[in-house]
N, C-alpha and C positions, 0 to 999 in steps of 0.2 A: 303632371303633364295632363293634357285635355285630350281626352280619347270619345269614344263615340258611345252609341249605343242607345238602344231604346228597346224597350219592349213593348209589347202590347198583346199580352196573351188576353187579349181584348174583349171585352164583353159590352155590347153596346145595348143601352137600354135596359139593362138588366138581364139580357139572354145572351146565349154564347154566341159569337159569329159563327153561320154556317160556314163548312169547309168539306172539301171533297177527300175526308181521311180514308175511307174504304177504300177508294183506287189509289190513294198515294200508299197506303199500308202496301199492296202488292208490289206498285212500281218502284218503291224506296228500297224494297227487298231485294228486288230483281234486280236493278244496277241504277248507279246514280246517273242522274240527269247529263244529257249530251247537248251541245251547240244544235240549233236547228231556226226556223222561220219562226218569228214570232208572232202568235195570233192578233198582234194590235199592229203588225205590219213594221215596215222599215223606219228609223227614225229621219225626221226631214232636218232642214236647215234650222240652226238656231233662232229663236224668236229673240224679241228685244229684252229678255231678262238673261239671255244666254244660254236657253235649256234647248234642248235636241227633243221633240216629241215625236209621235207618232200622226199621221192624218187625223184630224180631227181633235186632237186636243189642243190645250190651251194653258197658259200658264200666268200667273199673277203673282207681286211680291204682298204678302200679308203683314209681316213685320221686319224691321233690321234694329240689330243691336245698338244702344244709345240712343235711340229715336220714339218717340211716341207713336204707340200704334193710332192709326187714323182715327179721330173723332173721340178717343180718349185721353186720360191724363196718365196712363202708363208707359213708363220708358221700356221697352224691351229688353229682356235680359241679356247678358253677354252668352257667348258658347252654347247656343240652343243644342239640345242634345233630343232625349229619349221623349216621346210623346203618346198621345192616345186620344180619341173623340169620345163624348158622350151626349146623347139625346138631351134636349133642352126642352121641351114643350114643342113649338113647331121649328124651333131651331137645334143649335149644336154648340158644344164647347171642345175647343183644341187647348188640351194642355202641354206643356212642354218644360224640362227639366232645363237647368242652367249648370253645365260643367266647369265650373272654376272653385278653388279653394276656397275656404271660410265663408264666402256671401252666396254659396251655389244657389241653393232653392229651387223654386220651379213659380212658372207663370200659366195665365189662361188668356185665351179669347174667345169670346162668345158670339155667335153669329145667329142672324134671322133664318127664317123659312128660305130667304133668297141668297144667301150667302153673304148679307151684309154685316159690318163689322158693328155690334152693339155695346162691347164693353170689354175691357181686359183690365188685369187686375194679377197681385200678387196670391199666391197659394202655401207657398211655404219659404220659410227664410232663415237665414243663420246655419245653413247645412254646410256639408262639404264635397265638392266634387260629384254633384247628382249628374250620373250620367243615364242611364235607363230606368226602367222599373215596369209597372205592369197595372192594368184596370180590373178591378172586381167586380163580381155581379151586383154587390150593393153600391155601385156607383162610387166607389174612391179609386185613390190613383196612389200605388206604391211607389214611392220614390226612392230609390238606391242609391248609396254613397258609393262610388267606386275608390274607396282608400281602405289601407289595412284597418280592421277592426270595424269597418264601415258599419251603419245601421240603414236598415228600411225605415222610412217614415212613411203613414198612413195620412193622405190627405184629401182636403174638400175640394173637387173640381169647381165647386160654386163659391168657394172662398167664404163661405159662411163660418164652418166649424174648424177651429184651431187642427192644426197636424199633430200627430200624436207617434211617438217615435216607438218601434216594435221590436225591443231586444231579443224577443223570444225567435224570432225568425234567422237568428244567429247574426255575428259580427265576423265579416269577413270583406274582400274586395270584392262587393255587390256589382252586378252588371245588370241583367234584366231579370223579369218577373212572368210569370203566367199563370191564370188560376185554371184547376181542372174543376168546374162543378159537381162533376159525376161520382169522383172518387174524393171530392172536396179535399183536395192539396192546392199548395201555391209550389210551383218550379222555380228554382232560381238558379242562375248562373254565375261563375265568378272567374274575374279575369287575371287568371295567373297562370304561367306556363304550365305548371303541373295543377291545374285548377279541377276543380271537383263540380259536380251537378247534384243540386239539391233538391229536397221537396219538405215544404212543412205541412205538419198537419194539425189544425189548431183543434184544441181541445172542444169548442164549439163551432161549430160553420158559422160563420160571418165575425166571427169574433178574433182577431189575430193578436192578444195579449196574452196566450199562452197557449202552449202546444210541443209539439215533438219536431225536431229538426233531424231528418235523416239524409243518409248520402248515397248517392248509385254503387253498387259494387258489381264487379263480374268481369274480371280478367282485363285484358288490354286489346282484345280485336274490336274490329268496326261494326261487327254486327253479331245477332244472338242475344239469347237470355239474360237479364239484369235482374238485379233485387236490391233491396232497400236497407241498410242498418242505421242505428238512431247514432247520432252525432253524442257524447258523452258531455262535453261542454260546449254549449252554442255560444257560450261567451268568448270562446278563442283565445282564452288567457289562463295559464302560460302557454298553452300547447294551442297554436292555430287551427281551426275549426279540419281545414284539408290534412291533417297529419294527424288526425286524433283515431282515424279508422285505417289500419295497414292495408286493408283490403279495396280501400276506395278507388274507383275507376277515374284514371286520369283524361283532361281533359285540356288542350294546349290554347289557352287564352277564351275563355267562355265569353260570347256577347249576346246578340240578342234572343228572344224568346218567342213563341207564339204556339197558341194550344188551339186547338179546334177539333170536334169531331173524333174525339178517343186518340190524338195524336200529338204530341208537345214537339214543335221543332226549334231547335236552337242551333247555332252557329259559332265556329271557334276559329279565331282570326290568325292563330298560329300556323294551322295546317290548311286554311281555305275550304272548311269544310261545313256542310248544312247537314245536320244530323237529324233524325226522325225518333223520337222515342213512342213506341205504340204502348198505351195505357194498357190497352184489352189484353194484350199477351204478355206486358212486361218483356218487352226487348228493343232492341236499338238496331238501326241500319242507317246508310249513308245516302241520303236524297241528292248530295252533290259533292264533290271534291274537285278543286282544280287540276290536281295533281293525275286524276285518271280520263280527262278529257283527251279522247281518242284521237282526234283531227282538228287542227288549226291550234289557234291561240282561246286559251280559257276566255269566255266574255267577261265572268264573275271572278272578280279577285278582290280581295280585302274585306273579306265577308264581315258583315256587322249586323245592325237592324233586321228585323224580319217582321213581316205581317203579312196578311192574307185577305183574299176577296172572296166574296160568295160562290164564286166560279171555282173554286178550289184552286187558284193560281196563288203561289207565293211569290212575294214582293221583297227582294232582297237587297240592301244598300250598301253600297262600298266606303269604307273607310281607306280612302287612297285610291287605287287603280286609276280607271278614268273617269272617274266621278259619276258612276252610274246607278240606277236603280234597276236592278236584273228581274225580270220574271222567272220563274219556274213553274210550270204545268205539271197537271197532274199525268199527263202523257209522258212526262221526262224531258220536255224539251226547255233549256235555259237561252235566252235571248235579253238582249239592251231593251230596256221600256222607256227610259230618259237617259239623258246624258247633260250633266253641268258644264258648261265650258268656261276656261279663264280662271278656273278656283283650284287649280292643281294642289295645293298646300292647304285643303280643307278636307272634310268628309262629310257623307251626309248623314244625316241621324233622323229618329224621329218619325219614320213613315206611320201614315194613319189614316185610314179612310173614314168619311163622314157615315153618319147613320146609314143614310140613303144609298151608300156605296158609289155614290158619283163624282166624290172628290177626295183627293188623296193630298195630304199635307207631307211637308217633311223640311228638314232645314238643311243649309250648308253651314256648318259651325264656325267656319270661321271665313267664309265668303271670300272674296277677292283680295284681301288684304293680307290672308294667313294668320289673323290674330283671334282672341276672344273676342275683340271688340267689333270683329266686321262679321259676325253671325248676321244670317237672312232666312228668314222662313217662308215659305211658297205654298202655294195651293196649284194643283193640276185638275181642270175640270175636262170630261171628255167619256166616250161612249165605252166605259169599264165593261167587262164581260161580266154578266149576270148570273 
């Protein structure tokens, strides 16, 4: 089954993306976000690409599954999913997973300083249902397999070095990853109805070949202190990782994951929640819960991939819902940022900002056709809050 997700606990040009974590820690503990007016204004009419955007924003199609990326020889992969951006001299690179079985892998598009496409190529081959993942401070892309006993693969966004499988990071139904450079760990989500939230502690920072896989423990509540316990057998055989620690905290369908400024944000699609893990105090809270919206219809449903901007805004993509990317502000307001029309059998995947914060990349995994062969990858440009 094709699902979504992205990750991007992203680090751009070797530094952790700025994010208003100190504001968020207080806001998230106080109460989950509620509907309100978007800081970007109301959505306008659909543009030529079928995308509704706030005033001042424009969209363009970057790539389509089965077609060559403009000006290159690379045929864009099916079911584009999780992604991230990397600074590349005066330009940047956007990487994208392919969430199909057997031939999943990942590809990349290179841009010059003005946003022109200068190249596209494959960075990972022969892997299985590559859903989301995450960027590292040493500028690699962690591509995660969303299958039972799936692996994490460490790949080179420039396509020069061969991808490397990282079994020490555990074998389970991986979704997304996010790197915490302060505590020197990698957070990992798991797409199971009784899934767990993990962190990987490398033996040597910057080397993911060995280390300790830990699972979050801390009861069944939605807020309060948590702790971590080592997973005895990260290989997940004969006992799957999520069942090895009886006190492990359960999450219903882990999806996107994003770290900044002491907080790791992750989503769970089974209960429509956006969680905040405060790594400083080792506690969790809810940043959003669609069942706790106090008035009107929840603007954000089918929570999936998540990323953030330098202003402290979270951008959460929908798997289903009404095909929106919604913004959650540090002040606790949730509102639509964009809506994709005519693609109700798809999902939004892979949101990631260019290094300068002025362009947002994302994909409609199945496009207008509703199949993995119909994927479309977009770029949105405009006055994002700095």
